[in-house]
ROTI-842192 format. One record per residue (C-alpha): x, y negated, z; residue in three letters; residue number from 1. Coordinates in pm, whole numbers. Layout:
<rs>
[r [X,Y,Z],ALA,NUM]
...
</rs>
This chain:
<rs>
[r [1325,-582,1745],MET,1]
[r [1262,-296,1505],GLU,2]
[r [1412,-308,1157],LYS,3]
[r [1410,-88,851],LEU,4]
[r [1741,5,695],PHE,5]
[r [1692,110,333],VAL,6]
[r [1985,242,131],LYS,7]
[r [1925,220,-241],GLY,8]
[r [2029,423,-542],GLY,9]
[r [1835,748,-501],THR,10]
[r [1546,833,-738],PRO,11]
[r [1238,946,-545],LEU,12]
[r [1137,1305,-615],LYS,13]
[r [878,1542,-470],GLY,14]
[r [522,1520,-343],LYS,15]
[r [346,1270,-118],VAL,16]
[r [-1,1302,38],TYR,17]
[r [-209,984,46],ILE,18]
[r [-396,889,363],SER,19]
[r [-744,744,402],GLY,20]
[r [-808,398,264],ALA,21]
[r [-716,113,496],LYS,22]
[r [-960,-130,336],ASN,23]
[r [-1246,118,370],ALA,24]
[r [-1160,215,727],ALA,25]
[r [-1144,-143,854],VAL,26]
[r [-1498,-204,726],ALA,27]
[r [-1644,131,832],ILE,28]
[r [-1520,107,1192],ILE,29]
[r [-1713,-216,1270],PRO,30]
[r [-2008,-76,1072],ALA,31]
[r [-2036,203,1329],ALA,32]
[r [-2179,-60,1566],LEU,33]
[r [-2502,-45,1366],LEU,34]
[r [-2562,318,1460],SER,35]
[r [-2759,430,1763],ASP,36]
[r [-2575,763,1766],GLY,37]
[r [-2229,913,1725],ILE,38]
[r [-2032,845,1406],CYS,39]
[r [-1765,1102,1322],ARG,40]
[r [-1520,947,1077],ILE,41]
[r [-1276,1175,898],GLU,42]
[r [-966,1102,689],ASN,43]
[r [-905,789,894],ILE,44]
[r [-555,644,844],PRO,45]
[r [-320,628,1142],ASN,46]
[r [-220,263,1097],ILE,47]
[r [-200,-42,1320],ALA,48]
[r [-513,-215,1185],ASP,49]
[r [-723,92,1261],VAL,50]
[r [-576,119,1610],THR,51]
[r [-656,-247,1679],VAL,52]
[r [-1018,-215,1561],LEU,53]
[r [-1076,100,1765],LEU,54]
[r [-931,-76,2070],GLN,55]
[r [-1171,-363,2004],MET,56]
[r [-1466,-124,1998],LEU,57]
[r [-1354,28,2330],LYS,58]
[r [-1314,-317,2477],GLY,59]
[r [-1672,-397,2377],LEU,60]
[r [-1802,-85,2553],GLY,61]
[r [-1804,181,2280],ALA,62]
[r [-1677,533,2340],SER,63]
[r [-1391,624,2105],VAL,64]
[r [-1257,978,2092],LYS,65]
[r [-987,1117,1864],TYR,66]
[r [-1072,1471,1752],VAL,67]
[r [-738,1495,1570],ASN,68]
[r [-492,1257,1407],LYS,69]
[r [-727,1174,1120],SER,70]
[r [-1072,1219,1279],THR,71]
[r [-1238,993,1533],VAL,72]
[r [-1581,994,1698],GLU,73]
[r [-1738,658,1783],ILE,74]
[r [-2038,626,2014],ASP,75]
[r [-2142,257,2007],PRO,76]
[r [-2446,291,2233],THR,77]
[r [-2256,147,2531],GLY,78]
[r [-2189,-186,2360],VAL,79]
[r [-2403,-453,2528],ASN,80]
[r [-2226,-773,2428],THR,81]
[r [-2237,-976,2108],HIS,82]
[r [-1922,-1175,2191],ILE,83]
[r [-1582,-1086,2043],VAL,84]
[r [-1310,-1313,2187],PRO,85]
[r [-990,-1432,2019],TYR,86]
[r [-775,-1193,2224],GLU,87]
[r [-940,-915,2023],MET,88]
[r [-956,-1075,1678],THR,89]
[r [-612,-1234,1652],ARG,90]
[r [-429,-924,1525],LYS,91]
[r [-629,-842,1213],THR,92]
[r [-836,-1022,953],ARG,93]
[r [-1073,-725,939],ALA,94]
[r [-1211,-827,1278],SER,95]
[r [-1433,-1067,1082],SER,96]
[r [-1653,-768,995],TYR,97]
[r [-1775,-766,1354],PHE,98]
[r [-1971,-1079,1256],MET,99]
[r [-2200,-895,1016],GLY,100]
[r [-2217,-581,1230],ALA,101]
[r [-2301,-770,1551],MET,102]
[r [-2556,-987,1372],LEU,103]
[r [-2719,-680,1222],GLY,104]
[r [-2737,-504,1558],ARG,105]
[r [-2813,-782,1804],PHE,106]
[r [-2943,-1061,1575],LYS,107]
[r [-2668,-1270,1725],LYS,108]
[r [-2289,-1271,1720],ALA,109]
[r [-2016,-1490,1860],LYS,110]
[r [-1685,-1389,1707],VAL,111]
[r [-1351,-1569,1720],ALA,112]
[r [-1201,-1658,1383],LEU,113]
[r [-964,-1373,1292],PRO,114]
[r [-593,-1331,1226],GLY,115]
[r [-413,-1107,976],GLY,116]
[r [-164,-1167,695],CYS,117]
[r [-67,-1532,656],ASP,118]
[r [-22,-1571,281],PHE,119]
[r [-316,-1803,221],CYS,120]
[r [-615,-1972,375],ALA,121]
[r [-921,-1749,361],ARG,122]
[r [-1228,-1956,442],PRO,123]
[r [-1547,-1791,561],LEU,124]
[r [-1782,-2023,374],ASP,125]
[r [-1935,-1747,160],LEU,126]
[r [-1984,-1531,470],HIS,127]
[r [-2159,-1822,644],GLU,128]
[r [-2372,-1887,336],LYS,129]
[r [-2486,-1525,338],GLY,130]
[r [-2565,-1521,709],PHE,131]
[r [-2764,-1844,677],ALA,132]
[r [-2959,-1710,378],ALA,133]
[r [-3064,-1411,589],LEU,134]
[r [-3206,-1647,851],GLY,135]
[r [-2921,-1699,1098],ALA,136]
[r [-2824,-2033,1249],ASP,137]
[r [-2452,-2075,1193],VAL,138]
[r [-2234,-2292,1414],GLU,139]
[r [-1862,-2319,1483],LYS,140]
[r [-1775,-2367,1848],ASP,141]
[r [-1417,-2391,1977],ASP,142]
[r [-1268,-2153,1720],GLY,143]
[r [-1562,-1914,1724],MET,144]
[r [-1838,-1851,1473],LEU,145]
[r [-2170,-1850,1657],ASP,146]
[r [-2458,-1675,1478],LEU,147]
[r [-2817,-1657,1604],LYS,148]
[r [-3138,-1540,1441],ALA,149]
[r [-3490,-1476,1567],ASP,150]
[r [-3506,-1223,1288],ARG,151]
[r [-3315,-1143,972],LEU,152]
[r [-3513,-1148,649],VAL,153]
[r [-3399,-1012,314],GLY,154]
[r [-3337,-1259,34],THR,155]
[r [-3140,-1312,-287],SER,156]
[r [-2782,-1431,-239],ILE,157]
[r [-2550,-1535,-520],TYR,158]
[r [-2180,-1542,-434],LEU,159]
[r [-2011,-1834,-611],ASP,160]
[r [-1689,-1634,-633],THR,161]
[r [-1634,-1261,-600],VAL,162]
[r [-1551,-1198,-234],SER,163]
[r [-1487,-856,-84],VAL,164]
[r [-1516,-987,272],GLY,165]
[r [-1841,-1175,215],ALA,166]
[r [-1994,-881,29],THR,167]
[r [-1911,-651,322],ILE,168]
[r [-2037,-887,592],ASN,169]
[r [-2364,-956,413],ILE,170]
[r [-2415,-581,358],MET,171]
[r [-2366,-515,729],LEU,172]
[r [-2609,-787,838],ALA,173]
[r [-2869,-701,573],ALA,174]
[r [-2896,-330,656],CYS,175]
[r [-3143,-399,936],LYS,176]
[r [-3305,-712,791],ALA,177]
[r [-3672,-709,702],ARG,178]
[r [-3734,-660,333],GLY,179]
[r [-3487,-648,46],ARG,180]
[r [-3159,-834,10],THR,181]
[r [-3001,-874,-333],ILE,182]
[r [-2635,-975,-354],ILE,183]
[r [-2540,-1102,-700],GLU,184]
[r [-2178,-1134,-816],ASN,185]
[r [-2090,-880,-548],ALA,186]
[r [-1746,-726,-516],ALA,187]
[r [-1707,-383,-679],LYS,188]
[r [-1394,-243,-512],GLU,189]
[r [-1382,128,-419],PRO,190]
[r [-1399,45,-48],HIS,191]
[r [-1725,-147,-107],ILE,192]
[r [-1869,173,-251],VAL,193]
[r [-1728,373,40],ASP,194]
[r [-1884,142,298],LEU,195]
[r [-2220,163,120],ALA,196]
[r [-2198,542,116],ASN,197]
[r [-2113,545,488],PHE,198]
[r [-2409,321,573],LEU,199]
[r [-2639,528,352],ASN,200]
[r [-2524,842,533],SER,201]
[r [-2658,680,853],MET,202]
[r [-2993,607,689],GLY,203]
[r [-2940,271,517],ALA,204]
[r [-3091,203,174],ASP,205]
[r [-2821,46,-43],ILE,206]
[r [-2821,74,-421],LYS,207]
[r [-2586,-63,-685],GLY,208]
[r [-2255,-29,-500],ALA,209]
[r [-1977,-46,-756],GLY,210]
[r [-2173,-292,-971],THR,211]
[r [-2204,-668,-936],ASP,212]
[r [-2560,-645,-805],VAL,213]
[r [-2624,-485,-465],LEU,214]
[r [-2979,-412,-350],LYS,215]
[r [-3025,-350,21],ILE,216]
[r [-3364,-254,162],SER,217]
[r [-3360,-310,535],GLY,218]
[r [-3434,-26,777],VAL,219]
[r [-3514,-28,1146],SER,220]
[r [-3290,260,1246],HIS,221]
[r [-2942,385,1162],LEU,222]
[r [-2842,717,1314],GLY,223]
[r [-2549,954,1360],SER,224]
[r [-2329,1065,1073],THR,225]
[r [-2017,1253,972],THR,226]
[r [-1827,1081,695],TYR,227]
[r [-1488,1118,523],SER,228]
[r [-1307,805,402],ILE,229]
[r [-1177,786,45],ILE,230]
[r [-802,800,-29],PRO,231]
[r [-609,474,-22],ASP,232]
[r [-580,322,-368],GLN,233]
[r [-308,75,-265],ILE,234]
[r [-95,327,-76],GLU,235]
[r [-109,553,-382],ALA,236]
[r [-20,264,-610],GLY,237]
[r [276,172,-391],THR,238]
[r [428,520,-423],TYR,239]
[r [353,517,-796],MET,240]
[r [548,195,-839],VAL,241]
[r [830,321,-616],ALA,242]
[r [862,635,-828],ALA,243]
[r [877,433,-1150],ALA,244]
[r [1113,168,-1009],ALA,245]
[r [1367,424,-885],THR,246]
[r [1352,635,-1201],GLY,247]
[r [1210,923,-1001],GLY,248]
[r [946,1192,-1042],ASP,249]
[r [671,1196,-778],VAL,250]
[r [341,1381,-754],LYS,251]
[r [95,1168,-554],ILE,252]
[r [-174,1394,-405],LYS,253]
[r [-518,1331,-253],ASN,254]
[r [-610,1044,-483],VAL,255]
[r [-900,945,-705],ILE,256]
[r [-726,881,-1040],PRO,257]
[r [-1006,656,-1166],LYS,258]
[r [-934,413,-882],HIS,259]
[r [-575,389,-1009],LEU,260]
[r [-644,323,-1378],GLU,261]
[r [-534,-42,-1383],SER,262]
[r [-211,45,-1199],ILE,263]
[r [-143,343,-1425],SER,264]
[r [-197,131,-1736],ALA,265]
[r [63,-127,-1632],LYS,266]
[r [316,135,-1526],LEU,267]
[r [283,303,-1865],ILE,268]
[r [324,-34,-2036],GLU,269]
[r [639,-88,-1827],ALA,270]
[r [793,241,-1943],GLY,271]
[r [679,502,-1691],ALA,272]
[r [486,820,-1764],THR,273]
[r [166,885,-1568],VAL,274]
[r [-5,1223,-1573],GLU,275]
[r [-346,1270,-1412],GLU,276]
[r [-505,1574,-1249],GLY,277]
[r [-829,1619,-1057],ASP,278]
[r [-692,1481,-729],GLU,279]
[r [-337,1379,-814],PHE,280]
[r [-123,1165,-1039],VAL,281]
[r [237,1235,-1134],ARG,282]
[r [462,938,-1209],VAL,283]
[r [808,968,-1359],TYR,284]
[r [1045,762,-1568],ARG,285]
[r [1333,872,-1790],LYS,286]
[r [1393,562,-2004],GLY,287]
[r [1444,196,-1920],GLU,288]
[r [1182,-30,-1768],LEU,289]
[r [1015,-274,-2007],ARG,290]
[r [870,-617,-1953],LYS,291]
[r [495,-660,-1921],CYS,292]
[r [248,-929,-1820],ASN,293]
[r [-1,-889,-1536],ILE,294]
[r [-295,-1093,-1410],LYS,295]
[r [-457,-990,-1084],THR,296]
[r [-835,-968,-1087],GLN,297]
[r [-1118,-831,-873],PRO,298]
[r [-1186,-461,-933],HIS,299]
[r [-1169,-303,-1189],PRO,300]
[r [-887,-542,-1279],GLY,301]
[r [-531,-516,-1150],PHE,302]
[r [-546,-540,-768],PRO,303]
[r [-387,-836,-594],THR,304]
[r [-259,-599,-324],ASP,305]
[r [-33,-436,-586],MET,306]
[r [111,-761,-720],GLN,307]
[r [424,-781,-498],PRO,308]
[r [518,-419,-569],GLN,309]
[r [491,-467,-946],MET,310]
[r [687,-795,-939],VAL,311]
[r [965,-603,-765],THR,312]
[r [963,-336,-1036],LEU,313]
[r [962,-598,-1313],LEU,314]
[r [1262,-771,-1154],SER,315]
[r [1481,-496,-1304],ILE,316]
[r [1286,-451,-1630],ALA,317]
[r [1426,-547,-1970],ASN,318]
[r [1299,-885,-2084],GLY,319]
[r [1089,-1157,-1929],THR,320]
[r [758,-1075,-1761],SER,321]
[r [483,-1305,-1640],MET,322]
[r [260,-1228,-1341],VAL,323]
[r [-43,-1445,-1267],THR,324]
[r [-205,-1432,-923],GLU,325]
[r [-570,-1512,-985],ALA,326]
[r [-715,-1400,-650],VAL,327]
[r [-517,-1569,-368],TRP,328]
[r [-310,-1883,-328],ASP,329]
[r [48,-1872,-200],SER,330]
[r [101,-1500,-248],ARG,331]
[r [452,-1536,-389],PHE,332]
[r [632,-1625,-64],LYS,333]
[r [821,-1294,-70],TYR,334]
[r [989,-1393,-399],VAL,335]
[r [1250,-1591,-204],ASN,336]
[r [1375,-1262,-58],TYR,337]
[r [1384,-1090,-396],LEU,338]
[r [1588,-1382,-528],ASP,339]
[r [1823,-1338,-232],ARG,340]
[r [1869,-981,-355],MET,341]
[r [1966,-1098,-703],GLY,342]
[r [1630,-1120,-880],ALA,343]
[r [1562,-1407,-1120],LYS,344]
[r [1206,-1520,-1055],ILE,345]
[r [1059,-1867,-1098],LYS,346]
[r [723,-1945,-940],VAL,347]
[r [499,-2226,-1058],ASP,348]
[r [176,-2230,-858],GLY,349]
[r [0,-1903,-926],LYS,350]
[r [240,-1784,-1199],VAL,351]
[r [569,-1601,-1155],ALA,352]
[r [809,-1570,-1449],VAL,353]
[r [1043,-1275,-1398],ILE,354]
[r [1364,-1242,-1595],GLU,355]
[r [1479,-885,-1553],GLY,356]
[r [1827,-818,-1415],VAL,357]
[r [2041,-504,-1430],ASP,358]
[r [2019,-435,-1058],LYS,359]
[r [1937,-581,-719],LEU,360]
[r [2182,-602,-430],LYS,361]
[r [2116,-545,-62],SER,362]
[r [2043,-836,173],ALA,363]
[r [1873,-906,505],PRO,364]
[r [1506,-982,433],VAL,365]
[r [1178,-1020,618],LYS,366]
[r [824,-900,549],ALA,367]
[r [591,-1201,549],ASP,368]
[r [282,-988,497],ASP,369]
[r [178,-626,458],LEU,370]
[r [214,-582,81],ARG,371]
[r [523,-802,62],ALA,372]
[r [677,-563,313],GLY,373]
[r [600,-268,86],ALA,374]
[r [758,-457,-204],ALA,375]
[r [1075,-514,-3],LEU,376]
[r [1101,-142,71],ILE,377]
[r [1087,-78,-303],ILE,378]
[r [1348,-351,-355],ALA,379]
[r [1571,-179,-101],GLY,380]
[r [1529,155,-279],LEU,381]
[r [1657,11,-609],ILE,382]
[r [1928,-216,-466],ALA,383]
[r [2298,-149,-426],ASP,384]
[r [2388,-111,-60],GLY,385]
[r [2168,-109,250],THR,386]
[r [1884,-359,286],THR,387]
[r [1766,-465,632],GLN,388]
[r [1396,-552,665],ILE,389]
[r [1249,-739,962],GLU,390]
[r [884,-792,1062],ASN,391]
[r [805,-430,990],ILE,392]
[r [506,-440,1225],HIS,393]
[r [324,-597,930],LEU,394]
[r [397,-290,717],ILE,395]
[r [265,-74,1002],ASP,396]
[r [-71,-245,954],ARG,397]
[r [-144,-59,633],GLY,398]
[r [86,237,564],TYR,399]
[r [66,561,760],GLU,400]
[r [396,741,834],ASP,401]
[r [568,555,551],TYR,402]
[r [921,617,680],VAL,403]
[r [854,991,696],GLU,404]
[r [684,994,357],LYS,405]
[r [963,807,182],PHE,406]
[r [1224,1023,356],THR,407]
[r [1048,1339,232],ALA,408]
[r [1084,1201,-123],LEU,409]
[r [1459,1170,-77],GLY,410]
[r [1481,805,28],ALA,411]
[r [1751,698,272],ASP,412]
[r [1532,491,503],ILE,413]
[r [1558,457,879],GLU,414]
[r [1366,268,1145],ARG,415]
[r [1596,137,1420],ILE,416]
[r [1518,-60,1734],ASN,417]
[r [1781,-328,1779],ILE,418]
[r [1797,-523,2108],PRO,419]
[r [1750,-895,2047],ASP,420]
[r [2089,-971,2204],SER,421]
[r [2255,-768,1925],ASN,422]
[r [2094,-964,1644],ILE,423]
[r [2347,-1213,1520],ALA,424]
[r [2168,-1359,1219],ASP,425]
[r [1812,-1448,1135],SER,426]
[r [1657,-1402,795],VAL,427]
[r [1382,-1655,860],GLY,428]
</rs>
């Protein structure tokens, strides 16, 4: 078993370079199936979710070639199956995007229901509604979603709630549908815009990305492209929070500051200073942390994927803060581990009330999901002593070279493989 050992007490200082966006990459990789040529994808993050999706493409018959660490060429012309079994989908939720991509390419898809982080139930009802509106027959058969259509026809689709996943899947299926598809109440996240730009670079006709109304005019052909993925908003935000929490001074490079505005605003409210440049932000803190209230919202609101990191910061802020999770259910499981480290947090449904304490103390903890794992690293950085973190494979899903990046900022963090026979206690 691999664990992280994080020794706290050192303010982070220096520069960190942000990798390509996980949430964009995991949509763009399945989208490459829609091309009848080679897709060269640059600035791709070297993370577990990307590795899994590329392995899936190879398993389906695509040619996948790494040009360098951050550039990959995908030739999907060898894919001749519309079936994606559970053995492929179980490791990442993003495998659900093969539904829309397969349906768009083959007019049929049979994809096992996916895995991923287990912090809430994420039904596919809006995805199914979109597929059906485009003309597909939708059936569930032994844990698989079976989609079939004689042809896909553009239509108007209203999403009852804002859903990033449903917006992406409908976009993928609608690209080659006949006529125009209009998605109302569409998600507006930066990775939605990035996916639309990627598809348009192949010849798709998508307008309105970044607004709540997407207009997709179907085309018969999508060709080769070279495309560079945007920087990762959540990775950048994680280092921003870590800098503020530790009382450090960090320049976060290769970012789009506009994508970080909601995070910057809350860090400033909590007592940090945020300076913006063309492709960087600098975060530092000299005074004490202050309480603030946060409510997660779809973009451009405060992102749910930054909620655990900010709760960790607020656990040592002066006063009582309130954080409301308005996107997902059951996303406060990690709070039990923060409490073990000395935090004072009470959770009632979707609301966490955080009474700031002077400091956290080290303890054995476990990452229950990707962003909770990032929050526990931050907790370890501000705690007295050395914190041990298990389940770090979940952190690997979304953060490239995070041990090396934190170490370069002065953190005392080490990844150690411990034989199971040497593990005396469980943190379960």
